[in-house]
VMD Tcl script that builds the backbone (N, CA, C; Angstrom):
set m [mol new atoms 471]
animate dup $m
set s [atomselect $m all]
$s set {name element resname resid chain x y z} {
  {N N MET 1 A 0.861 -1.178 -0.017}
  {CA C MET 1 A 0.015 -0.004 0.013}
  {C C MET 1 A 0.907 1.242 0.007}
  {N N THR 2 A 0.573 2.207 -0.805}
  {CA C THR 2 A 1.371 3.399 -0.895}
  {C C THR 2 A 0.862 4.479 0.094}
  {N N ASP 3 A 1.798 5.319 0.510}
  {CA C ASP 3 A 1.422 6.439 1.377}
  {C C ASP 3 A 0.762 7.509 0.486}
  {N N TYR 4 A -0.341 8.108 0.989}
  {CA C TYR 4 A -0.861 9.232 0.277}
  {C C TYR 4 A -1.719 10.055 1.284}
  {N N ARG 5 A -1.856 11.298 0.913}
  {CA C ARG 5 A -2.613 12.238 1.743}
  {C C ARG 5 A -3.998 12.450 1.077}
  {N N ILE 6 A -5.031 12.404 1.899}
  {CA C ILE 6 A -6.377 12.630 1.330}
  {C C ILE 6 A -7.009 13.788 2.019}
  {N N ASP 7 A -7.862 14.525 1.302}
  {CA C ASP 7 A -8.604 15.586 1.917}
  {C C ASP 7 A -9.972 14.978 2.324}
  {N N GLU 8 A -11.079 15.792 2.195}
  {CA C GLU 8 A -12.324 15.203 2.543}
  {C C GLU 8 A -12.633 13.987 1.686}
  {N N SER 9 A -12.898 12.900 2.307}
  {CA C SER 9 A -12.997 11.640 1.623}
  {C C SER 9 A -14.240 10.887 1.909}
  {N N THR 10 A -14.598 9.992 1.002}
  {CA C THR 10 A -15.728 9.084 1.251}
  {C C THR 10 A -15.262 8.025 2.257}
  {N N PHE 11 A -16.179 7.519 3.034}
  {CA C PHE 11 A -15.864 6.506 4.028}
  {C C PHE 11 A -16.963 5.448 4.047}
  {N N GLU 12 A -16.532 4.185 3.907}
  {CA C GLU 12 A -17.518 3.121 3.958}
  {C C GLU 12 A -16.880 1.905 4.731}
  {N N LEU 13 A -17.615 1.429 5.720}
  {CA C LEU 13 A -17.250 0.211 6.382}
  {C C LEU 13 A -17.913 -0.946 5.644}
  {N N GLN 14 A -17.080 -1.853 5.147}
  {CA C GLN 14 A -17.599 -2.942 4.318}
  {C C GLN 14 A -17.590 -4.284 5.065}
  {N N LEU 15 A -18.610 -5.089 4.787}
  {CA C LEU 15 A -18.747 -6.414 5.355}
  {C C LEU 15 A -19.123 -7.374 4.217}
  {N N ASP 16 A -18.779 -8.637 4.440}
  {CA C ASP 16 A -19.332 -9.716 3.607}
  {C C ASP 16 A -19.944 -10.753 4.585}
  {N N VAL 17 A -21.220 -10.529 4.898}
  {CA C VAL 17 A -21.850 -11.407 5.890}
  {C C VAL 17 A -21.948 -12.828 5.429}
  {N N THR 18 A -21.872 -13.074 4.110}
  {CA C THR 18 A -21.875 -14.461 3.633}
  {C C THR 18 A -20.624 -15.213 4.021}
  {N N SER 19 A -19.591 -14.458 4.423}
  {CA C SER 19 A -18.310 -15.120 4.847}
  {C C SER 19 A -18.327 -15.433 6.364}
  {N N PHE 20 A -19.330 -14.982 7.086}
  {CA C PHE 20 A -19.340 -15.135 8.538}
  {C C PHE 20 A -19.481 -16.618 8.933}
  {N N GLU 21 A -18.676 -16.980 9.965}
  {CA C GLU 21 A -18.752 -18.310 10.545}
  {C C GLU 21 A -18.543 -18.189 12.047}
  {N N ILE 22 A -19.088 -19.121 12.780}
  {CA C ILE 22 A -18.900 -19.107 14.231}
  {C C ILE 22 A -18.018 -20.292 14.606}
  {N N THR 23 A -17.071 -20.046 15.501}
  {CA C THR 23 A -16.195 -21.100 15.979}
  {C C THR 23 A -16.872 -21.850 17.117}
  {N N PRO 24 A -16.324 -23.016 17.472}
  {CA C PRO 24 A -16.890 -23.732 18.605}
  {C C PRO 24 A -16.849 -22.913 19.911}
  {N N LEU 25 A -15.952 -21.941 20.020}
  {CA C LEU 25 A -15.907 -21.096 21.183}
  {C C LEU 25 A -16.875 -19.898 21.130}
  {N N GLY 26 A -17.566 -19.735 20.000}
  {CA C GLY 26 A -18.526 -18.670 19.852}
  {C C GLY 26 A -18.052 -17.423 19.216}
  {N N THR 27 A -16.773 -17.366 18.752}
  {CA C THR 27 A -16.245 -16.221 18.083}
  {C C THR 27 A -16.723 -16.214 16.620}
  {N N ILE 28 A -17.138 -15.042 16.142}
  {CA C ILE 28 A -17.626 -14.977 14.783}
  {C C ILE 28 A -16.527 -14.318 13.899}
  {N N SER 29 A -16.154 -15.059 12.904}
  {CA C SER 29 A -15.130 -14.555 11.960}
  {C C SER 29 A -15.771 -14.239 10.622}
  {N N GLY 30 A -15.148 -13.380 9.848}
  {CA C GLY 30 A -15.689 -12.993 8.534}
  {C C GLY 30 A -14.906 -11.828 7.981}
  {N N ASN 31 A -15.352 -11.364 6.838}
  {CA C ASN 31 A -14.635 -10.309 6.138}
  {C C ASN 31 A -15.172 -8.907 6.522}
  {N N ILE 32 A -14.240 -8.037 6.838}
  {CA C ILE 32 A -14.542 -6.659 7.181}
  {C C ILE 32 A -13.370 -5.818 6.714}
  {N N TRP 33 A -13.682 -4.662 6.156}
  {CA C TRP 33 A -12.628 -3.767 5.732}
  {C C TRP 33 A -13.252 -2.379 5.569}
  {N N ILE 34 A -12.385 -1.400 5.429}
  {CA C ILE 34 A -12.805 0.023 5.249}
  {C C ILE 34 A -12.488 0.415 3.831}
  {N N GLU 35 A -13.320 1.221 3.243}
  {CA C GLU 35 A -12.993 1.819 1.909}
  {C C GLU 35 A -13.045 3.330 2.102}
  {N N ILE 36 A -11.934 3.953 1.817}
  {CA C ILE 36 A -11.819 5.403 1.823}
  {C C ILE 36 A -11.456 5.849 0.418}
  {N N ASP 37 A -12.350 6.573 -0.205}
  {CA C ASP 37 A -12.197 6.944 -1.635}
  {C C ASP 37 A -11.829 5.762 -2.500}
  {N N GLY 38 A -12.509 4.658 -2.216}
  {CA C GLY 38 A -12.291 3.423 -3.015}
  {C C GLY 38 A -11.024 2.644 -2.638}
  {N N GLN 39 A -10.223 3.161 -1.752}
  {CA C GLN 39 A -8.989 2.437 -1.297}
  {C C GLN 39 A -9.338 1.563 -0.146}
  {N N ALA 40 A -9.134 0.254 -0.266}
  {CA C ALA 40 A -9.429 -0.735 0.777}
  {C C ALA 40 A -8.387 -0.706 1.807}
  {N N PHE 41 A -8.810 -0.807 3.120}
  {CA C PHE 41 A -7.906 -0.839 4.236}
  {C C PHE 41 A -8.445 -1.834 5.230}
  {N N PRO 42 A -7.664 -2.806 5.794}
  {CA C PRO 42 A -6.286 -3.104 5.353}
  {C C PRO 42 A -6.215 -3.654 3.946}
  {N N GLU 43 A -7.215 -4.392 3.529}
  {CA C GLU 43 A -7.333 -4.828 2.108}
  {C C GLU 43 A -8.768 -5.354 1.927}
  {N N LYS 44 A -9.184 -5.427 0.697}
  {CA C LYS 44 A -10.520 -5.912 0.355}
  {C C LYS 44 A -10.681 -7.322 0.890}
  {N N ASP 45 A -11.860 -7.642 1.475}
  {CA C ASP 45 A -12.164 -8.966 2.034}
  {C C ASP 45 A -11.228 -9.420 3.129}
  {N N TRP 46 A -10.771 -8.410 3.951}
  {CA C TRP 46 A -9.902 -8.701 5.118}
  {C C TRP 46 A -10.658 -9.644 6.031}
  {N N SER 47 A -10.026 -10.792 6.388}
  {CA C SER 47 A -10.665 -11.773 7.284}
  {C C SER 47 A -10.301 -11.438 8.734}
  {N N ASP 48 A -11.264 -11.290 9.593}
  {CA C ASP 48 A -11.034 -10.867 10.945}
  {C C ASP 48 A -12.212 -11.314 11.833}
  {N N ILE 49 A -12.411 -10.684 12.960}
  {CA C ILE 49 A -13.538 -10.983 13.843}
  {C C ILE 49 A -14.454 -9.676 13.929}
  {N N PRO 50 A -15.304 -9.524 12.962}
  {CA C PRO 50 A -16.026 -8.267 12.776}
  {C C PRO 50 A -16.932 -7.900 13.967}
  {N N VAL 51 A -17.580 -8.845 14.595}
  {CA C VAL 51 A -18.506 -8.510 15.669}
  {C C VAL 51 A -17.707 -7.955 16.818}
  {N N ALA 52 A -16.621 -8.551 17.164}
  {CA C ALA 52 A -15.788 -8.045 18.298}
  {C C ALA 52 A -15.180 -6.694 17.931}
  {N N ILE 53 A -14.742 -6.486 16.695}
  {CA C ILE 53 A -14.194 -5.220 16.294}
  {C C ILE 53 A -15.252 -4.110 16.431}
  {N N LEU 54 A -16.422 -4.348 15.891}
  {CA C LEU 54 A -17.458 -3.295 15.932}
  {C C LEU 54 A -18.025 -3.138 17.356}
  {N N ALA 55 A -18.074 -4.183 18.132}
  {CA C ALA 55 A -18.636 -4.051 19.545}
  {C C ALA 55 A -17.738 -3.065 20.280}
  {N N GLY 56 A -16.418 -3.115 20.135}
  {CA C GLY 56 A -15.555 -2.178 20.859}
  {C C GLY 56 A -15.567 -0.815 20.234}
  {N N CYS 57 A -15.467 -0.740 18.938}
  {CA C CYS 57 A -15.315 0.569 18.265}
  {C C CYS 57 A -16.592 1.376 18.291}
  {N N THR 58 A -17.774 0.735 18.179}
  {CA C THR 58 A -19.015 1.521 18.166}
  {C C THR 58 A -19.270 2.097 19.549}
  {N N GLN 59 A -18.825 1.441 20.572}
  {CA C GLN 59 A -18.959 2.013 21.955}
  {C C GLN 59 A -18.148 3.296 22.057}
  {N N GLU 60 A -16.906 3.275 21.522}
  {CA C GLU 60 A -16.110 4.514 21.481}
  {C C GLU 60 A -16.677 5.576 20.604}
  {N N LEU 61 A -17.241 5.113 19.449}
  {CA C LEU 61 A -17.881 6.099 18.565}
  {C C LEU 61 A -19.042 6.782 19.258}
  {N N LEU 62 A -19.835 6.046 20.006}
  {CA C LEU 62 A -20.950 6.613 20.775}
  {C C LEU 62 A -20.426 7.665 21.769}
  {N N GLN 63 A -19.359 7.320 22.456}
  {CA C GLN 63 A -18.749 8.275 23.412}
  {C C GLN 63 A -18.236 9.507 22.755}
  {N N ALA 64 A -17.688 9.361 21.536}
  {CA C ALA 64 A -17.192 10.468 20.759}
  {C C ALA 64 A -18.366 11.370 20.322}
  {N N CYS 65 A -19.495 10.777 19.966}
  {CA C CYS 65 A -20.654 11.541 19.532}
  {C C CYS 65 A -21.229 12.328 20.709}
  {N N HIS 66 A -21.067 11.829 21.917}
  {CA C HIS 66 A -21.525 12.518 23.142}
  {C C HIS 66 A -20.492 13.551 23.619}
  {N N GLY 67 A -19.353 13.636 22.917}
  {CA C GLY 67 A -18.303 14.569 23.321}
  {C C GLY 67 A -17.436 14.072 24.477}
  {N N GLU 68 A -17.567 12.790 24.831}
  {CA C GLU 68 A -16.778 12.204 25.929}
  {C C GLU 68 A -15.396 11.779 25.468}
  {N N LEU 69 A -15.204 11.596 24.187}
  {CA C LEU 69 A -13.894 11.201 23.625}
  {C C LEU 69 A -13.595 12.132 22.461}
  {N N ARG 70 A -12.345 12.478 22.306}
  {CA C ARG 70 A -11.888 13.229 21.136}
  {C C ARG 70 A -11.192 12.354 20.155}
  {N N ARG 71 A -10.849 11.117 20.565}
  {CA C ARG 71 A -10.136 10.163 19.743}
  {C C ARG 71 A -10.736 8.785 19.969}
  {N N PHE 72 A -10.767 7.958 18.968}
  {CA C PHE 72 A -11.102 6.534 19.101}
  {C C PHE 72 A -10.501 5.776 17.944}
  {N N SER 73 A -10.472 4.476 18.111}
  {CA C SER 73 A -9.797 3.613 17.103}
  {C C SER 73 A -10.654 2.391 16.753}
  {N N LEU 74 A -10.495 1.991 15.483}
  {CA C LEU 74 A -11.014 0.678 15.051}
  {C C LEU 74 A -9.758 -0.188 14.921}
  {N N LEU 75 A -9.698 -1.235 15.806}
  {CA C LEU 75 A -8.531 -2.086 15.799}
  {C C LEU 75 A -8.807 -3.382 15.100}
  {N N PHE 76 A -8.116 -3.686 14.029}
  {CA C PHE 76 A -8.233 -4.981 13.400}
  {C C PHE 76 A -7.473 -5.975 14.269}
  {N N MET 77 A -8.091 -7.121 14.528}
  {CA C MET 77 A -7.531 -8.079 15.478}
  {C C MET 77 A -6.538 -9.056 14.847}
  {N N ASP 78 A -6.755 -9.369 13.576}
  {CA C ASP 78 A -5.919 -10.385 12.927}
  {C C ASP 78 A -4.842 -9.784 12.057}
  {N N GLY 79 A -4.230 -8.705 12.495}
  {CA C GLY 79 A -3.164 -8.083 11.773}
  {C C GLY 79 A -2.763 -6.783 12.440}
  {N N PRO 80 A -1.652 -6.188 11.986}
  {CA C PRO 80 A -1.092 -5.021 12.636}
  {C C PRO 80 A -1.735 -3.716 12.168}
  {N N TYR 81 A -3.018 -3.688 12.043}
  {CA C TYR 81 A -3.662 -2.504 11.419}
  {C C TYR 81 A -4.695 -1.886 12.371}
  {N N GLU 82 A -4.795 -0.591 12.312}
  {CA C GLU 82 A -5.835 0.162 13.004}
  {C C GLU 82 A -6.148 1.407 12.255}
  {N N LEU 83 A -7.360 1.922 12.511}
  {CA C LEU 83 A -7.795 3.176 11.909}
  {C C LEU 83 A -8.150 4.093 13.054}
  {N N ASN 84 A -7.390 5.145 13.212}
  {CA C ASN 84 A -7.571 6.128 14.302}
  {C C ASN 84 A -8.405 7.323 13.846}
  {N N PHE 85 A -9.321 7.706 14.634}
  {CA C PHE 85 A -10.203 8.878 14.384}
  {C C PHE 85 A -9.918 9.912 15.434}
  {N N SER 86 A -9.907 11.169 15.069}
  {CA C SER 86 A -9.734 12.252 15.996}
  {C C SER 86 A -10.605 13.437 15.571}
  {N N GLN 87 A -11.053 14.214 16.568}
  {CA C GLN 87 A -11.868 15.365 16.257}
  {C C GLN 87 A -11.055 16.389 15.402}
  {N N ALA 88 A -11.626 16.749 14.281}
  {CA C ALA 88 A -10.943 17.727 13.420}
  {C C ALA 88 A -11.344 19.126 13.873}
  {N N ARG 89 A -10.684 20.153 13.299}
  {CA C ARG 89 A -11.077 21.540 13.623}
  {C C ARG 89 A -12.547 21.865 13.293}
  {N N GLN 90 A -12.970 21.313 12.136}
  {CA C GLN 90 A -14.408 21.491 11.806}
  {C C GLN 90 A -15.151 20.361 12.561}
  {N N ILE 91 A -16.200 20.745 13.276}
  {CA C ILE 91 A -16.944 19.817 14.086}
  {C C ILE 91 A -17.648 18.766 13.258}
  {N N THR 92 A -17.808 19.028 11.960}
  {CA C THR 92 A -18.521 18.127 11.066}
  {C C THR 92 A -17.587 16.993 10.529}
  {N N HIS 93 A -16.313 17.028 10.892}
  {CA C HIS 93 A -15.335 16.080 10.346}
  {C C HIS 93 A -14.520 15.407 11.441}
  {N N TRP 94 A -13.978 14.251 11.095}
  {CA C TRP 94 A -12.993 13.580 11.910}
  {C C TRP 94 A -11.726 13.415 11.042}
  {N N GLY 95 A -10.578 13.600 11.675}
  {CA C GLY 95 A -9.335 13.203 11.050}
  {C C GLY 95 A -9.170 11.725 11.151}
  {N N ILE 96 A -8.582 11.116 10.152}
  {CA C ILE 96 A -8.294 9.663 10.225}
  {C C ILE 96 A -6.874 9.431 9.914}
  {N N ASP 97 A -6.332 8.413 10.525}
  {CA C ASP 97 A -4.981 7.891 10.217}
  {C C ASP 97 A -5.096 6.371 10.090}
  {N N ALA 98 A -4.725 5.842 8.974}
  {CA C ALA 98 A -4.619 4.405 8.771}
  {C C ALA 98 A -3.225 3.984 9.175}
  {N N ILE 99 A -3.160 3.105 10.177}
  {CA C ILE 99 A -1.884 2.727 10.791}
  {C C ILE 99 A -1.494 1.289 10.577}
  {N N GLN 100 A -0.256 1.043 10.294}
  {CA C GLN 100 A 0.291 -0.325 10.362}
  {C C GLN 100 A 1.301 -0.347 11.498}
  {N N ARG 101 A 1.048 -1.191 12.468}
  {CA C ARG 101 A 1.963 -1.322 13.595}
  {C C ARG 101 A 3.133 -2.219 13.185}
  {N N THR 102 A 4.315 -1.748 13.554}
  {CA C THR 102 A 5.557 -2.494 13.225}
  {C C THR 102 A 6.346 -2.720 14.539}
  {N N ARG 103 A 7.376 -3.508 14.429}
  {CA C ARG 103 A 8.252 -3.751 15.614}
  {C C ARG 103 A 8.868 -2.488 16.139}
  {N N SER 104 A 9.138 -1.590 15.226}
  {CA C SER 104 A 9.812 -0.343 15.593}
  {C C SER 104 A 8.834 0.817 15.874}
  {N N GLY 105 A 7.539 0.548 15.884}
  {CA C GLY 105 A 6.558 1.612 16.183}
  {C C GLY 105 A 5.369 1.455 15.297}
  {N N GLN 106 A 5.031 2.503 14.522}
  {CA C GLN 106 A 3.900 2.440 13.648}
  {C C GLN 106 A 4.218 3.294 12.399}
  {N N ARG 107 A 3.503 2.943 11.336}
  {CA C ARG 107 A 3.644 3.603 10.057}
  {C C ARG 107 A 2.290 4.114 9.657}
  {N N ILE 108 A 2.142 5.398 9.368}
  {CA C ILE 108 A 0.925 5.963 8.882}
  {C C ILE 108 A 0.882 5.716 7.383}
  {N N LEU 109 A -0.093 4.908 6.976}
  {CA C LEU 109 A -0.247 4.527 5.550}
  {C C LEU 109 A -0.970 5.610 4.771}
  {N N PHE 110 A -1.953 6.234 5.397}
  {CA C PHE 110 A -2.620 7.435 4.815}
  {C C PHE 110 A -3.364 8.119 5.894}
  {N N SER 111 A -3.686 9.396 5.650}
  {CA C SER 111 A -4.453 10.188 6.621}
  {C C SER 111 A -5.290 11.189 5.822}
  {N N GLY 112 A -6.289 11.735 6.522}
  {CA C GLY 112 A -7.134 12.728 5.874}
  {C C GLY 112 A -8.346 13.056 6.720}
  {N N LEU 113 A -9.372 13.599 6.101}
  {CA C LEU 113 A -10.621 14.027 6.775}
  {C C LEU 113 A -11.819 13.264 6.213}
  {N N VAL 114 A -12.733 12.887 7.090}
  {CA C VAL 114 A -13.978 12.284 6.657}
  {C C VAL 114 A -15.111 12.943 7.381}
  {N N LEU 115 A -16.278 13.004 6.757}
  {CA C LEU 115 A -17.472 13.554 7.427}
  {C C LEU 115 A -17.877 12.647 8.578}
  {N N ARG 116 A -18.108 13.303 9.742}
  {CA C ARG 116 A -18.616 12.523 10.900}
  {C C ARG 116 A -19.897 11.714 10.551}
  {N N GLU 117 A -20.790 12.380 9.841}
  {CA C GLU 117 A -22.071 11.726 9.497}
  {C C GLU 117 A -21.858 10.480 8.677}
  {N N SER 118 A -20.944 10.519 7.704}
  {CA C SER 118 A -20.710 9.320 6.878}
  {C C SER 118 A -20.126 8.163 7.700}
  {N N VAL 119 A -19.251 8.478 8.649}
  {CA C VAL 119 A -18.649 7.489 9.504}
  {C C VAL 119 A -19.747 6.916 10.377}
  {N N LEU 120 A -20.545 7.750 11.005}
  {CA C LEU 120 A -21.588 7.278 11.905}
  {C C LEU 120 A -22.546 6.395 11.142}
  {N N ASN 121 A -23.044 6.857 9.990}
  {CA C ASN 121 A -23.998 6.117 9.179}
  {C C ASN 121 A -23.442 4.733 8.779}
  {N N SER 122 A -22.177 4.766 8.333}
  {CA C SER 122 A -21.542 3.532 7.891}
  {C C SER 122 A -21.408 2.516 8.997}
  {N N PHE 123 A -20.983 2.978 10.200}
  {CA C PHE 123 A -20.880 2.092 11.368}
  {C C PHE 123 A -22.222 1.523 11.780}
  {N N LEU 124 A -23.241 2.396 11.776}
  {CA C LEU 124 A -24.578 1.941 12.210}
  {C C LEU 124 A -25.144 0.942 11.199}
  {N N GLU 125 A -24.996 1.211 9.900}
  {CA C GLU 125 A -25.500 0.300 8.881}
  {C C GLU 125 A -24.783 -1.038 8.987}
  {N N ALA 126 A -23.450 -1.036 9.141}
  {CA C ALA 126 A -22.717 -2.290 9.266}
  {C C ALA 126 A -23.102 -3.052 10.524}
  {N N SER 127 A -23.251 -2.323 11.614}
  {CA C SER 127 A -23.629 -2.985 12.871}
  {C C SER 127 A -25.029 -3.637 12.762}
  {N N LYS 128 A -25.954 -2.922 12.155}
  {CA C LYS 128 A -27.282 -3.518 12.024}
  {C C LYS 128 A -27.241 -4.727 11.101}
  {N N GLU 129 A -26.431 -4.645 10.034}
  {CA C GLU 129 A -26.276 -5.773 9.101}
  {C C GLU 129 A -25.738 -6.992 9.877}
  {N N ILE 130 A -24.757 -6.771 10.728}
  {CA C ILE 130 A -24.199 -7.851 11.517}
  {C C ILE 130 A -25.235 -8.458 12.443}
  {N N LEU 131 A -25.971 -7.572 13.130}
  {CA C LEU 131 A -26.987 -8.069 14.052}
  {C C LEU 131 A -28.112 -8.870 13.381}
  {N N ILE 132 A -28.520 -8.427 12.235}
  {CA C ILE 132 A -29.512 -9.179 11.432}
  {C C ILE 132 A -28.970 -10.543 11.057}
  {N N GLU 133 A -27.718 -10.615 10.586}
  {CA C GLU 133 A -27.138 -11.895 10.209}
  {C C GLU 133 A -26.988 -12.807 11.394}
  {N N CYS 134 A -26.529 -12.291 12.531}
  {CA C CYS 134 A -26.354 -13.114 13.715}
  {C C CYS 134 A -27.692 -13.664 14.188}
  {N N ASN 135 A -28.700 -12.828 14.161}
  {CA C ASN 135 A -30.077 -13.254 14.517}
  {C C ASN 135 A -30.560 -14.350 13.583}
  {N N ARG 136 A -30.336 -14.119 12.263}
  {CA C ARG 136 A -30.785 -15.083 11.264}
  {C C ARG 136 A -30.128 -16.456 11.510}
  {N N CYS 137 A -28.856 -16.432 11.942}
  {CA C CYS 137 A -28.126 -17.678 12.168}
  {C C CYS 137 A -28.331 -18.265 13.547}
  {N N GLY 138 A -29.035 -17.491 14.415}
  {CA C GLY 138 A -29.251 -17.963 15.813}
  {C C GLY 138 A -28.011 -17.894 16.681}
  {N N TRP 139 A -27.101 -16.989 16.345}
  {CA C TRP 139 A -25.857 -16.881 17.141}
  {C C TRP 139 A -26.075 -15.816 18.257}
  {N N GLN 140 A -25.408 -16.119 19.355}
  {CA C GLN 140 A -25.468 -15.232 20.531}
  {C C GLN 140 A -24.125 -15.282 21.271}
  {N N ASN 141 A -23.609 -14.139 21.632}
  {CA C ASN 141 A -22.427 -14.071 22.506}
  {C C ASN 141 A -22.375 -12.644 23.090}
  {N N SER 142 A -21.384 -12.412 23.942}
  {CA C SER 142 A -21.317 -11.113 24.647}
  {C C SER 142 A -21.010 -9.982 23.674}
  {N N ASP 143 A -20.263 -10.214 22.581}
  {CA C ASP 143 A -19.992 -9.199 21.632}
  {C C ASP 143 A -21.250 -8.732 20.889}
  {N N ILE 144 A -22.137 -9.729 20.562}
  {CA C ILE 144 A -23.411 -9.379 19.910}
  {C C ILE 144 A -24.273 -8.610 20.833}
  {N N ASP 145 A -24.284 -8.998 22.164}
  {CA C ASP 145 A -25.087 -8.242 23.137}
  {C C ASP 145 A -24.585 -6.819 23.262}
  {N N SER 146 A -23.274 -6.639 23.335}
  {CA C SER 146 A -22.691 -5.320 23.461}
  {C C SER 146 A -22.992 -4.449 22.232}
  {N N LEU 147 A -22.800 -5.026 21.034}
  {CA C LEU 147 A -23.123 -4.280 19.818}
  {C C LEU 147 A -24.580 -3.880 19.730}
  {N N SER 148 A -25.465 -4.814 20.116}
  {CA C SER 148 A -26.884 -4.537 20.082}
  {C C SER 148 A -27.228 -3.382 21.051}
  {N N SER 149 A -26.661 -3.422 22.227}
  {CA C SER 149 A -26.929 -2.378 23.201}
  {C C SER 149 A -26.428 -1.005 22.706}
  {N N THR 150 A -25.290 -0.969 22.103}
  {CA C THR 150 A -24.721 0.298 21.556}
  {C C THR 150 A -25.604 0.804 20.423}
  {N N VAL 151 A -26.024 -0.051 19.524}
  {CA C VAL 151 A -26.864 0.387 18.411}
  {C C VAL 151 A -28.153 0.991 18.964}
  {N N LYS 152 A -28.778 0.377 19.995}
  {CA C LYS 152 A -29.961 0.903 20.609}
  {C C LYS 152 A -29.685 2.276 21.211}
  {N N SER 153 A -28.529 2.486 21.793}
  {CA C SER 153 A -28.162 3.825 22.309}
  {C C SER 153 A -28.086 4.849 21.252}
  {N N PHE 154 A -27.530 4.499 20.078}
  {CA C PHE 154 A -27.444 5.427 18.939}
  {C C PHE 154 A -28.813 5.839 18.491}
  {N N ASN 155 A -29.766 4.929 18.533}
  {CA C ASN 155 A -31.122 5.232 18.109}
  {C C ASN 155 A -31.814 6.254 18.999}
  {N N LEU 156 A -31.222 6.454 20.216}
  {CA C LEU 156 A -31.759 7.432 21.148}
  {C C LEU 156 A -31.189 8.838 20.927}
  {N N LEU 157 A -30.121 8.952 20.078}
  {CA C LEU 157 A -29.498 10.260 19.841}
  {C C LEU 157 A -30.436 11.209 19.139}
}
mol reanalyze $m
mol bondsrecalc $m
mol representation Tube
mol addrep $m
């Protein structure tokens, strides 16, 4: 992946719920990735644990929407990648940094600005899509419960 600087960009959290599987321990794996101006991060069809990722990140997103956090992160669990969000000067935007963690620290792969509303909408749509799929499959675990609770809290905003 090449380094590049982006200005106001499109943001989409992508899922492939047809790839979701549950392990004997109840962990749900499947494909999750971010697209920013069509650039996939960490890569298209990234295999990870999407319910756990969104359960943690959407809780921080909710806190950021309430003004309790100025920074939050989406941490990919199956690789050295994270997407950091921070309050931008314009209240309508968040700064983003796509990070690759290395032994010597971290490398910023790209950074820029995204509309808060597009991030919020994308996270909520993806979270709801996950909850529908988990319900359809009859899956239940603490990450699903946490994600469901957070989505309900967003609906109260």
